[in-house]
Every structure is written in structure tokens, then in C-alpha cells.
N, C-alpha and C positions, 0 to 999 in steps of 0.2 A: 570514492562511492562506497562505505562498509555495505555490505550484503548486495552487492551488485550484482552478483548470479541468481538474486532470488526472483519472483514474478515482476515487482515492480521494478526492483535495479537491472533486472534485464532490458527492460524495454525503454529505461530510461536510459539507458546507455546509446542505444539505438538515436532516440533524443540529441541528447545533447553530440554525439559525432556530426549528425547531422545540420546540426546549429553549428558546427564550428570548435565546439570545446573537444578537449583530449581525455576522457573518464579513464580513469585508475580504478578496477576494483577490489574491493578486500575483501575475503568470505573467505570462510572456514567449512562451507558445504555442508554442514550441519543442518539446515533449514534451506538446500538448494540441492542440485544438481550441476555437475561439469559437465552434462549434455546441453546447458545455456549456453554453455561457452560454444562448442559446433555450432547451434544455432545462430549468434552474434556471428561468428565467422562467415557462415554463407548470406545472411542479409547484409555483411557489410564487405567484405573480400577483404578480410584481414584481421589479422590477430589482434587483438585486447590486453594489454600488459594487467595482469591477474598476483594475485598474494595471496595464496593459502596462509590463513593468519586470523584466528582468533581475536578479536577488538579489545578486547579485554588482556591479553596479553602485551603488559607496556614495554618490554622490549620492543619483541617485534613491531611494534606500533612505532614506536621513538625510528627504528631505522628506517620503516616505510617514510617517516616524513623528512630526514634526514636524507634522505637520496632519492627525492621526489620530488617536482619542482609543483608544490599546491597550491592553486590559487583560491580554492573554497573545497569543502565535504558535503556532501551527503550523506545522510544520515541514516541508513537503511535496518541494517543491522537489529533482529531484536527476536526473540523466541515469542511467538503469538498466538499457538492453540491455547483458546481460553480456559477449556477443560483441565488440561494439564499444567495449567498457572495455578488452578484452584487445587491440584493436590499436590503441587511442587510451588507451592511459591516462591520458596528460598533460591528454589533455582533463577527463576526468572527476576526477583526484586536483584540478585547479582548480575547476571548477565544485559537485562538492559540498562541499567544503572551503571552500573562501575564503567562500561563501556563506553557513557556519553560522560562521564567525569573524566574518564583517561582522553578523548580528544576535546574537551573544553578545557584540559590541562597544558595537553600537546598543542594546540592550536599559536596559542598566542609566544608561544616559545620559538614557535619557527615561522614568525608572520605570518599565519594563514588568520584569513580576516572572516571568512563569510561561510556560513554553518544553512543548511534546509536541516529540517528536522522533521521526521514523518511522523507527524501524530494522529487522531484518530478521533472521528466524530463521538467512539464510544464516550467520551467527557463529557456529553452534554445527557446521558443516559438517556433517560424518558421526559422531556420537555414539555414545557407546561403550553408553550406557543410555537406554534410554524410558519414560516419553517424555523430554523434557527439562525441566528446571525452571531459573531464571532463575539459579540456583546450578551449571549443566553450566557443564563449560569451556569458551570459548571455542574454535574450532578454529581455524588459518591461512586465511584466504580461498582461493576457486578463482578469483577475478578480482578486477582493480582495483576493479569495481563492490562487488562484496563487502568488499571491502576498506576502502571508502569509509565504510562502515557501522560497523564497528569501528575505524575511528581517530574518527568522529565521537563515538562513544559516548567514546571515551577522551575525546578535546576539552572533552565537557562534563563529564565528571567532572574532568578536572583544573583546569579555571575553578571551579567551583562549591568544588573542595579549596582555592582559592586565596583564597575567600569573596566571589567574586564573587557579588553580592544576586541570584540565581535562582533559581528554585524549576523542576527539570526533571521529565519523565519521558520514559524512552525507551519505546518499544514497539515490541516485538520481532514485527514481523508472520508467519502463516506465508501461507499459501496466497490471497489473496484474490479471488474468483468472483464469478457472478452481477449484476446491476442493479439498477437502481430497478424497482421494480414497475409502475411508470405507463410505462414504455421506453424516458421522455424520458432520460434520460442512463444510459451504459454504459461498458464499455471499449469504448474505438476505439485498435485498434494501430495505427501509422503503417507502412505498407507490413507485411510478413509476420511476422505475430504470434509472437511469442516464447513465449510462455503458453500452457498445454494448453489453456484452454476457449473461449478464441478460435480457435482452431485446430482443434478439436470442432465451434464453430459455424459457419465459413467451410465446414469441410468439407464438412456435412450442409445447409448452402445452396448447396453446387455450386461456391464461389468457389475452393476449394480441389479437386482431382480427388482425393487421400486424405492418409487421416493416417497418419503413423510412429508406432508406439510404440516408445522406444527400448529396448530389454532385455527379455529374456523367462526371464531364467534366473536371477534375485535370491533372494535368500533370504526371499520372500517368501510369501502365499497363494496367489496364483497367478502366482510370476514376475517381476510389474511395480514399479515405484517405488510405495514410499507416500509419501502425504503429507497434512499437516492444511488442509483445503479450508474458506475460512470466507467467509459470504458479507458482501460489500461494505456491506451495510446494518450487518450486527452491528461489522463495524470500523467504520465510521464513530460508529457510538455508544459505541464505547468511547473515542474520542477526545473527547467529551462529558463521560463518566463523569471523564475524567483531566482536564481542564478545572477539573473543581468540585473534585476534588479540592485538584488546587494552589492553586486560590481559596479555599479553606477551612482551607489550612493556616496556620502562624501561624511557621515558621520562617523563617528571611533568607535562605538559602541552603540546598537540598538537590536530588541526584539518587538516581535511582531507576529501575531496567529493570523491565519488566513483561510476557511472553508473552500476546500474543492470538492464541488459536485456539480451533479447537474443542474440543480435548481427543481427538479421536477420529482416526485412519488410515484413510484411504479407500487400495485401488491404483488404476494409472492405469485398468484394466479394468474395473474395478467403475465407478469415475469413469462411463468410456465407455458399462457395461450401464445404470446407471441415466439417464441422457443419454437412450439411444435407447426403454428404458420410459416416462420420463415424457413426451417428446415424440414416439413414434411414429414416428419418423426414423431409419433403418439407417444405420449409418455404415460405409465403406470404408476400414476399416484395416488396417496391416500390422504384423506386429512384427518389426525389426532389430534389430542389433547394441547393446547397450551405449552410450550416448553419454559421450565423457572429462569425467571432473568432475560428473557426476551423485550425488547424494546418493542411498544406498540408500530407508535411508525414517527420516521426521522427522514429529514430530508434538507437540503442547505437552503438558505440565502447566499447568494453565490457573488452578491454589486462589489462584495471589497474586492474580490479577486478581479475581477473587470476591469474595475479602476484604477487598483493598485497595482496588478501584473498584464492590464493588459491584455487575460486572459480569459476563453470562455470553450465549453467542453463544446467540441463540433458532431460527433459522434454520434447516432441512434442507437437507441434499444438494439431494435432490430441486428444492426448492424454489429454492434457488441456480439448478441450473442450469435450471428452468424459466422466470424469470425473467432469463437470458444468453439464452435460444434467443428469447424474447418480443422483447428486443434486437435478436438479429439478423434476426429478421423486421420488423421496424420498416427495420433500416438497408437490409436489402434492397428494402422500399418504397421508399425514398427514389430508389433506383437507379434503381427501373423508372419512375418519376415525372418521373424526371433524361433 
């Protein structure tokens, strides 16, 4: 599992082990922290094999494939900061694309057939109709980061068309939030959070003075953007089902895309109000001008995920925000102890 120490990866480790799989982490910790391994150890009561390797390092990746008995790959590893990708596009194209190409070259050499790829709803841009299905046309990406997801999907599709013996599923995530209910692992942004919920929890904790809501005049019930927020543990469980689906397949090669969301759209203000309601912590926020590049509204049609994977998101928005706040409170205690 590449990028297995990151936010989504670490939670997927837990779900995989609970489902009887034996995950192996490959992560260079450029976008994550080793404390995630401590959290996993506490939750699972055991060590997890982890290789500190950059996924574009061909020699090191060859060694991992040669020495570990792999039955499948979940590819999370990628640089993901939208703003940085605009400033440093070549860094993003080299890392995010080269790592995928290397995996697709290595898998047939070592008889590894199954690939689950971490894609994104960013490929839909601002859709003309909602909810979006997998047949909704992709739109030009707003950032080099988003473009790497679209290009990666095309690379996998073309490789499979060439009869590369790989069975692949690209999971198009919507907006993952929350944390493991134990508060041992969660989203740990490096520097200023790029995602809404960590910014909310850090504002509630007094780390950030206030929260800016970008845009209050959109064509939505309260004027703020709409997103499909999914609990990270629901997302993790979707990966387990995707791996099972691939393992059951008798096809030599295949490729498909699947939306992973809740099927419900929530405005930014409704998310803020739910957080205040569930935690009892008032938020200092202001509504400012729209932010360039923001999508007005997007949420998923998850019929295919239910029918193909037998998977449905089970956790509520309230539960997601409770878990995110519990994780933030634990981080606060750690800082106080230091």
C-alpha cells in the first residue's frame, strides 16, 4: 500500500487487517508523519511492516516486489496540495505520474494482478447535472494536482487496453473527513490546512484565530458551496470491498471507475452548524469573497458502488465531525504535554 501512513492510507490499514488482509506500507513520509505508525500500533496491538521508500525509486520498489508476497496494490501515494501544484507543476507530474507508471511496469513482472487507484471527484469539475455518475463527462482540471488524477486514470485505462495483465479499479473519492473513533489516527495536515474540516477543528481549538468561508452568494440553499463529505472509515472500507471484487474476478485485465461518497450534498454552513451542534464549541467564522477555482456544488450518485462493491457509506455527518473533534482534542493534549 503506497502512501499507507497518510490520512486515508492509515485508516485503510485498519480496515484491511479487520477484514483479514495483511497490508504492507510503502511511504517516504514527505506528506505524512511516523506518529501514524504509533497510532496504528495502539489500535491494532501489533506492528505493521513499513518500507520508508519513495514510490518513484525503481530499485527500492523492485526490491519490495521481490521480497514481499504481494497479491494487490492500493496506490495512495501522491503530492496533493492544490496551491503548491500550481506553483510547482513539474514536481507533481513527476511524482504522481512516475510512481503510477513504475507500479504498472512492476506488477506484471512479479505476477501482481490487482490495483486499486486513489482518484478524485475533481475530475468532474463543475458538473452540469447532479448528482454525478461515473458516466458524467470529466471536465478540464483546475490544477496540476487535479490533472494528475485525470491523466493517471487515462494511463491505467490505456495500459489495460494494451492487454497488460492488470485488473484495476479507480475510486473517485469525494470529501473524506473524520478520524478513527479511537482518536489514535486522523488527518494531520502539515502547516496550514488545505481542507475545511481540519481548519474548522483547529479554529475551534484556538490554533487558528478564525475561519474564512469562501463565497456566500452561490446558487445553493444558504449561498455556500456544496460538497459530499464522507467519513474516512467508510472510505477505507470501500477499498477493502474493491480489493475483494478484483480478487474474485476471472478477467485477465480490466478497468473501471467507481464513485465513493455518501450521495448527499452538504453546504459549508450546514457543516459548520452541525459541528457547533455536536461539539458545543462555537466557531469564529466570516463569509468572504469567492475563491478562484472553487466548484459551486458537487455530490455523488453512489448506485454503482452499492451494486458493484456491495458497499454503502454508513456513518453520519455528525459522527464524522465528532470523530474529527475527538482527534483534534487528542492532538491538543499532546501539545500541552510537550
